[in-house]
N, CA, C and O atoms as a MOPAC input file, in Angstrom:
PM7 MOZYME 1SCF
protein

 N      0.84900 1    -1.17500 1     0.00000 1
 C      0.00000 1     0.00000 1     0.00000 1
 C      0.89400 1     1.23700 1     0.00000 1
 O      1.85600 1     1.31100 1     0.76400 1
 N      0.58300 1     2.18400 1    -0.83400 1
 C      1.40200 1     3.38800 1    -0.89700 1
 C      1.07100 1     4.33400 1     0.25900 1
 O      0.02600 1     4.22200 1     0.90100 1
 N      1.99100 1     5.26600 1     0.50400 1
 C      1.87900 1     6.18100 1     1.64800 1
 C      0.55700 1     6.94200 1     1.64300 1
 O     -0.07400 1     7.08300 1     2.69000 1
 N      0.13100 1     7.43000 1     0.48600 1
 C     -1.11000 1     8.22100 1     0.43000 1
 C     -2.30300 1     7.38000 1     0.87800 1
 O     -3.16300 1     7.86700 1     1.61200 1
 N     -2.36000 1     6.13600 1     0.44700 1
 C     -3.46300 1     5.24800 1     0.84200 1
 C     -3.41800 1     4.93900 1     2.33200 1
 O     -4.45100 1     4.91800 1     3.00000 1
 N     -2.21500 1     4.70100 1     2.84800 1
 C     -2.06400 1     4.43800 1     4.28800 1
 C     -2.49400 1     5.66500 1     5.10000 1
 O     -3.13800 1     5.54100 1     6.14200 1
 N     -2.12800 1     6.84400 1     4.60500 1
 C     -2.50100 1     8.07700 1     5.29400 1
 C     -4.01800 1     8.25600 1     5.28900 1
 O     -4.60600 1     8.57500 1     6.32200 1
 N     -4.64600 1     8.05500 1     4.14900 1
 C     -6.10200 1     8.19600 1     4.06100 1
 C     -6.80900 1     7.20600 1     4.98600 1
 O     -7.81700 1     7.54600 1     5.60600 1
 N     -6.28700 1     5.99100 1     5.07900 1
 C     -6.86500 1     4.99900 1     5.99100 1
 C     -6.69400 1     5.44900 1     7.44800 1
 O     -7.61100 1     5.31000 1     8.25700 1
 N     -5.52400 1     5.98300 1     7.77300 1
 C     -5.28000 1     6.46500 1     9.13200 1
 C     -6.21100 1     7.61700 1     9.48500 1
 O     -6.70300 1     7.69700 1    10.61100 1
 N     -6.45600 1     8.51200 1     8.52600 1
 C     -7.38100 1     9.62800 1     8.75900 1
 C     -8.77300 1     9.07600 1     9.06000 1
 O     -9.43500 1     9.53100 1     9.99300 1
 N     -9.21400 1     8.10300 1     8.27400 1
 C    -10.52600 1     7.48900 1     8.51100 1
 C    -10.54200 1     6.78300 1     9.85500 1
 O    -11.51300 1     6.89700 1    10.60300 1
 N     -9.48000 1     6.05700 1    10.17000 1
 C     -9.40600 1     5.32500 1    11.44500 1
 C     -9.38300 1     6.26600 1    12.64000 1
 O     -9.87600 1     5.92200 1    13.71400 1
 N     -8.81300 1     7.45300 1    12.45700 1
 C     -8.70900 1     8.38800 1    13.58400 1
 C    -10.08300 1     8.81700 1    14.08600 1
 O    -10.22700 1     9.22800 1    15.23800 1
 N    -11.07900 1     8.72300 1    13.23200 1
 C    -12.44200 1     9.07100 1    13.63800 1
 C    -13.05400 1     8.03200 1    14.56500 1
 O    -14.07700 1     8.28700 1    15.20000 1
 N    -12.43100 1     6.86000 1    14.64200 1
 C    -12.99100 1     5.76500 1    15.43600 1
 C    -12.11000 1     5.36800 1    16.60700 1
 O    -12.28000 1     4.29300 1    17.18000 1
 N    -11.17700 1     6.22500 1    16.96000 1
 C    -10.33800 1     5.93600 1    18.11800 1
 C    -11.20800 1     6.10300 1    19.36200 1
 O    -11.67500 1     7.19900 1    19.67300 1
 N    -11.41000 1     5.01500 1    20.04800 1
 C    -12.31700 1     5.02100 1    21.19700 1
 C    -11.68200 1     5.61800 1    22.45200 1
 O    -12.37500 1     6.19800 1    23.28800 1
 N    -10.38800 1     5.47700 1    22.57800 1
 C     -9.69800 1     6.00100 1    23.75700 1
 C     -9.51500 1     7.50200 1    23.57200 1
 O     -9.05400 1     7.95200 1    22.52300 1
 N     -9.87100 1     8.26300 1    24.58100 1
 C     -9.66000 1     9.70800 1    24.53300 1
 C     -8.17400 1     9.96500 1    24.35600 1
 O     -7.36300 1     9.54900 1    25.18400 1
 N     -7.82900 1    10.63100 1    23.31000 1
 C     -6.42300 1    10.85900 1    22.98700 1
 C     -5.77100 1    11.85000 1    23.95200 1
 O     -4.56800 1    11.77200 1    24.19800 1
 N     -6.53100 1    12.75200 1    24.48300 1
 C     -5.96500 1    13.78700 1    25.33500 1
 C     -5.52100 1    14.96600 1    24.49300 1
 O     -5.37300 1    14.85100 1    23.27600 1
 N     -5.30800 1    16.09600 1    25.14400 1
 C     -4.97700 1    17.32700 1    24.42900 1
 C     -3.67500 1    17.23700 1    23.64700 1
 O     -3.60700 1    17.67100 1    22.49700 1
 N     -2.64600 1    16.67700 1    24.26600 1
 C     -1.34000 1    16.62000 1    23.61900 1
 C     -1.39200 1    15.77400 1    22.34200 1
 O     -0.89200 1    16.19200 1    21.29800 1
 N     -1.99100 1    14.59700 1    22.42800 1
 C     -2.09600 1    13.71900 1    21.25900 1
 C     -3.02200 1    14.33000 1    20.20800 1
 O     -2.75700 1    14.22700 1    19.01000 1
 N     -4.09900 1    14.96100 1    20.65200 1
 C     -5.03000 1    15.59400 1    19.70900 1
 C     -4.35900 1    16.72500 1    18.94700 1
 O     -4.55100 1    16.85900 1    17.73900 1
 N     -3.57400 1    17.54000 1    19.64100 1
 C     -2.83700 1    18.62500 1    18.97700 1
 C     -1.81200 1    18.06100 1    17.99900 1
 O     -1.60600 1    18.61200 1    16.91700 1
 N     -1.17600 1    16.96900 1    18.38500 1
 C     -0.18300 1    16.34600 1    17.51200 1
 C     -0.85800 1    15.82300 1    16.23900 1
 O     -0.36000 1    16.02800 1    15.13300 1
 N     -1.99300 1    15.14900 1    16.41100 1
 C     -2.73600 1    14.65500 1    15.24800 1
 C     -3.14000 1    15.81400 1    14.33700 1
 O     -2.96700 1    15.75400 1    13.12000 1
 N     -3.67700 1    16.86000 1    14.94600 1
 C     -4.11000 1    18.03400 1    14.17700 1
 C     -2.94400 1    18.62600 1    13.38500 1
 O     -3.05400 1    18.85700 1    12.18100 1
 N     -1.83200 1    18.86600 1    14.07200 1
 C     -0.71100 1    19.53000 1    13.41200 1
 C     -0.09900 1    18.65600 1    12.32100 1
 O      0.27000 1    19.16100 1    11.26100 1
 N      0.01200 1    17.36200 1    12.56700 1
 C      0.54200 1    16.46800 1    11.54000 1
 C     -0.38900 1    16.40800 1    10.32900 1
 O      0.06700 1    16.39500 1     9.18600 1
 N     -1.68900 1    16.37200 1    10.58900 1
 C     -2.66000 1    16.35600 1     9.49300 1
 C     -2.53400 1    17.62800 1     8.64800 1
 O     -2.47700 1    17.56100 1     7.42000 1
 N     -2.49200 1    18.77800 1     9.30900 1
 C     -2.39300 1    20.04700 1     8.58600 1
 C     -1.08300 1    20.12600 1     7.78800 1
 O     -1.07700 1    20.58500 1     6.64600 1
 N      0.01500 1    19.68000 1     8.38700 1
 C      1.29700 1    19.72300 1     7.69700 1
 C      1.28700 1    18.77100 1     6.50400 1
 O      1.83100 1    19.08900 1     5.44600 1
 N      0.67000 1    17.60500 1     6.67400 1
 C      0.61400 1    16.60700 1     5.60200 1
 C     -0.28700 1    17.04700 1     4.45500 1
 O     -0.02300 1    16.71700 1     3.29900 1
 N     -1.34000 1    17.78100 1     4.76100 1
 C     -2.31000 1    18.13600 1     3.73000 1
 C     -2.12900 1    19.54800 1     3.16300 1
 O     -2.50500 1    19.81100 1     2.02000 1
 N     -1.55100 1    20.45900 1     3.96300 1
 C     -1.42500 1    21.85300 1     3.51500 1
 C      0.00200 1    22.37300 1     3.49000 1
 O      0.26700 1    23.42200 1     2.90200 1
 N      0.92300 1    21.65500 1     4.12000 1
 C      2.31000 1    22.11900 1     4.18400 1
 C      2.49800 1    23.14500 1     5.29100 1
 O      1.70200 1    23.22700 1     6.22600 1
 N      3.56100 1    23.92200 1     5.16800 1
 C      3.88700 1    24.90300 1     6.20400 1
 C      2.76100 1    25.91900 1     6.38600 1
 O      2.12100 1    26.35000 1     5.42700 1
 N      2.54300 1    26.28200 1     7.64100 1
 C      1.54900 1    27.29000 1     7.98300 1
 C      2.00800 1    28.64000 1     7.43500 1
 O      3.20700 1    28.87900 1     7.29400 1
 N      1.08100 1    29.50000 1     7.13500 1
 C      1.40900 1    30.85300 1     6.66600 1
 C      2.19100 1    31.54000 1     7.77900 1
 O      1.70600 1    31.63200 1     8.90600 1
 N      3.39400 1    32.02400 1     7.47700 1
 C      4.26900 1    32.56400 1     8.52600 1
 C      3.63100 1    33.62200 1     9.41200 1
 O      3.80700 1    33.58300 1    10.63000 1
 N      2.89800 1    34.56500 1     8.83800 1
 C      2.32700 1    35.63800 1     9.63900 1
 C      1.11900 1    35.16100 1    10.43100 1
 O      0.89100 1    35.61400 1    11.55300 1
 N      0.35500 1    34.26000 1     9.86000 1
 C     -0.81300 1    33.73200 1    10.54600 1
 C     -1.67500 1    34.83400 1    11.11700 1
 O     -1.51600 1    36.00500 1    10.77300 1
 N     -2.58300 1    34.45400 1    11.98300 1
 C     -3.41800 1    35.46700 1    12.63600 1
 C     -2.55900 1    36.35100 1    13.53700 1
 O     -1.75900 1    35.85800 1    14.33200 1
 N     -2.73300 1    37.62100 1    13.40300 1
 C     -1.92600 1    38.56000 1    14.18700 1
 C     -2.16200 1    38.39400 1    15.68100 1
 O     -1.22600 1    38.45100 1    16.47800 1
 N     -3.39400 1    38.19300 1    16.04500 1
 C     -3.71700 1    38.06600 1    17.46200 1
 C     -4.81400 1    37.02100 1    17.60400 1
 O     -5.94300 1    37.20900 1    17.15200 1
 N     -4.45300 1    35.92000 1    18.24000 1
 C     -5.43100 1    34.86500 1    18.45500 1
 C     -5.87900 1    34.95500 1    19.91800 1
 O     -5.07200 1    34.80600 1    20.83600 1
 N     -7.15000 1    35.19600 1    20.11300 1
 C     -7.67700 1    35.35000 1    21.47200 1
 C     -8.06000 1    34.01400 1    22.08900 1
 O     -7.98300 1    33.84200 1    23.30500 1
 N     -8.46500 1    33.08900 1    21.26800 1
 C     -8.91200 1    31.79100 1    21.74000 1
 C     -7.70100 1    30.90600 1    22.03100 1
 O     -6.86300 1    30.70500 1    21.15100 1
 N     -7.59300 1    30.37300 1    23.25000 1
 C     -6.44600 1    29.54900 1    23.63900 1
 C     -6.33800 1    28.27800 1    22.81500 1
 O     -5.23400 1    27.84400 1    22.48800 1
 N     -7.46500 1    27.67900 1    22.47900 1
 C     -7.45400 1    26.44700 1    21.68800 1
 C     -6.90000 1    26.72600 1    20.29400 1
 O     -6.04600 1    25.98900 1    19.80200 1
 N     -7.39000 1    27.79400 1    19.65900 1
 C     -6.90600 1    28.13400 1    18.32400 1
 C     -5.42100 1    28.49600 1    18.35100 1
 O     -4.68700 1    28.15900 1    17.42200 1
 N     -4.97600 1    29.17300 1    19.39700 1
 C     -3.55500 1    29.51200 1    19.53000 1
 C     -2.72500 1    28.24900 1    19.67600 1
 O     -1.66200 1    28.13600 1    19.06600 1
 N     -3.19200 1    27.29800 1    20.47500 1
 C     -2.46200 1    26.03900 1    20.65900 1
 C     -2.36800 1    25.27300 1    19.34500 1
 O     -1.32200 1    24.70900 1    19.02200 1
 N     -3.46600 1    25.25500 1    18.58900 1
 C     -3.46300 1    24.58100 1    17.29100 1
 C     -2.49500 1    25.26500 1    16.32800 1
 O     -1.73100 1    24.60100 1    15.62800 1
 N     -2.53200 1    26.59100 1    16.29700 1
 C     -1.63300 1    27.36400 1    15.44300 1
 C     -0.17600 1    27.07700 1    15.79500 1
 O      0.64500 1    26.81900 1    14.91500 1
 N      0.13500 1    27.12500 1    17.08300 1
 C      1.51200 1    26.90800 1    17.52700 1
 C      1.98600 1    25.48200 1    17.24100 1
 O      3.13900 1    25.27500 1    16.86100 1
 N      1.09700 1    24.49800 1    17.42500 1
 C      1.45500 1    23.10400 1    17.16500 1
 C      1.78400 1    22.90500 1    15.68800 1
 O      2.76200 1    22.23900 1    15.35000 1
 N      0.96900 1    23.48100 1    14.81500 1
 C      1.21700 1    23.36300 1    13.38100 1
 C      2.49800 1    24.10700 1    13.00900 1
 O      3.31200 1    23.59600 1    12.24000 1
 N      2.67500 1    25.30100 1    13.54700 1
 C      3.87000 1    26.10000 1    13.24000 1
 C      5.14500 1    25.37500 1    13.66500 1
 O      6.19600 1    25.56600 1    13.05400 1
 N      5.06400 1    24.55200 1    14.70000 1
 C      6.24400 1    23.83100 1    15.18500 1
 C      6.72900 1    22.78200 1    14.18400 1
 O      7.84100 1    22.27100 1    14.31500 1
 N      5.91700 1    22.46200 1    13.20000 1
 C      6.28700 1    21.45700 1    12.20500 1
 C      6.83200 1    22.06700 1    10.91300 1
 O      7.03200 1    21.35800 1     9.92700 1
 N      7.07000 1    23.36800 1    10.91900 1
 C      7.55200 1    24.06300 1     9.72100 1
 C      8.76600 1    23.33100 1     9.15000 1
 O      9.72200 1    23.02300 1     9.86100 1
 N      8.70000 1    23.06400 1     7.85400 1
 C      9.80200 1    22.40900 1     7.17300 1
 C      9.68300 1    20.89600 1     7.08600 1
 O     10.41500 1    20.25900 1     6.32800 1
 N      8.77100 1    20.31300 1     7.85300 1
 C      8.58400 1    18.85700 1     7.80400 1
 C      7.92100 1    18.50600 1     6.47800 1
 O      6.94300 1    19.14000 1     6.08100 1
 N      8.45300 1    17.50000 1     5.79700 1
 C      7.91900 1    17.10800 1     4.49400 1
 C      6.54500 1    16.45700 1     4.63800 1
 O      6.17900 1    15.95800 1     5.70300 1
 N      5.80100 1    16.47700 1     3.54300 1
 C      4.49300 1    15.82600 1     3.51300 1
 C      4.63600 1    14.35700 1     3.86400 1
 O      3.86500 1    13.83200 1     4.66700 1
 N      5.60300 1    13.69800 1     3.27800 1
 C      5.82200 1    12.26700 1     3.52400 1
 C      6.11300 1    11.98800 1     5.00300 1
 O      5.56100 1    11.05200 1     5.58000 1
 N      6.97300 1    12.79600 1     5.60600 1
 C      7.29700 1    12.59800 1     7.02400 1
 C      6.08300 1    12.86300 1     7.91100 1
 O      5.84500 1    12.13000 1     8.87100 1
 N      5.31900 1    13.90000 1     7.59700 1
 C      4.11900 1    14.20700 1     8.38500 1
 C      3.09200 1    13.09000 1     8.25200 1
 O      2.47000 1    12.69800 1     9.23900 1
 N      2.91100 1    12.57700 1     7.04300 1
 C      1.97800 1    11.47200 1     6.84300 1
 C      2.42700 1    10.24400 1     7.62500 1
 O      1.61600 1     9.59200 1     8.28300 1
 N      3.69700 1     9.93400 1     7.55300 1
 C      4.24500 1     8.76800 1     8.24900 1
 C      4.04700 1     8.87500 1     9.76000 1
 O      3.62400 1     7.91500 1    10.40400 1
 N      4.35100 1    10.03500 1    10.32000 1
 C      4.17300 1    10.23300 1    11.76200 1
 C      2.69900 1    10.16300 1    12.15200 1
 O      2.35700 1     9.62600 1    13.20600 1
 N      1.83400 1    10.70400 1    11.30700 1
 C      0.39000 1    10.65600 1    11.56300 1
 C     -0.07400 1     9.19900 1    11.60200 1
 O     -0.79300 1     8.79600 1    12.51700 1
 N      0.33800 1     8.42000 1    10.61800 1
 C     -0.04300 1     7.00900 1    10.54400 1
 C      0.41500 1     6.27200 1    11.80000 1
 O     -0.35400 1     5.51400 1    12.39200 1
 N      1.65700 1     6.48900 1    12.20400 1
 C      2.19400 1     5.81300 1    13.39400 1
 C      1.44600 1     6.22200 1    14.66200 1
 O      1.17700 1     5.38400 1    15.52300 1
 N      1.11100 1     7.50400 1    14.77600 1
 C      0.39500 1     7.97300 1    15.96900 1
 C     -1.01200 1     7.38800 1    16.02100 1
 O     -1.45400 1     6.96300 1    17.08900 1
 N     -1.71400 1     7.35500 1    14.91600 1
 C     -3.05500 1     6.75200 1    14.89900 1
 C     -2.97100 1     5.28600 1    15.28800 1
 O     -3.77600 1     4.80700 1    16.08700 1
 N     -2.00000 1     4.56900 1    14.73000 1
 C     -1.82000 1     3.15600 1    15.06300 1
 C     -1.57200 1     2.98900 1    16.56000 1
 O     -2.15300 1     2.11300 1    17.20000 1
 N     -0.70500 1     3.83600 1    17.11000 1
 C     -0.39100 1     3.77600 1    18.53900 1
 C     -1.63500 1     4.03700 1    19.39500 1
 O     -1.87000 1     3.33400 1    20.37900 1
 N     -2.42100 1     5.03200 1    19.02800 1
 C     -3.61700 1     5.37700 1    19.79700 1
 C     -4.70200 1     4.31300 1    19.68300 1
 O     -5.49500 1     4.12800 1    20.60700 1
 N     -4.73700 1     3.61700 1    18.55500 1
 C     -5.74900 1     2.56100 1    18.36000 1
 C     -5.43900 1     1.32500 1    19.19200 1
 O     -6.34700 1     0.61300 1    19.62100 1
 N     -4.16700 1     1.07500 1    19.41500 1
 C     -3.76200 1    -0.16600 1    20.10400 1
 C     -3.42500 1     0.02300 1    21.54100 1
 O     -3.07300 1    -0.93900 1    22.22400 1

């Protein structure tokens, strides 16, 4: 199975993870997904984010700047597998 297919399966599987992932794992999943599907976040981003959740998501994604699509997909797949088992 090629990486894109494995990634798409992991995305679908992530919707059925029964164990609460927790904030840290959820942010990691979010940021890896965004990096894998959209690439680097826009450098300037929102000038002022008032919502703590949105700021955490922004910062988590920004921390992956420069990570390749393939690496982000691979890490996402591994994290979903880990959370499922």
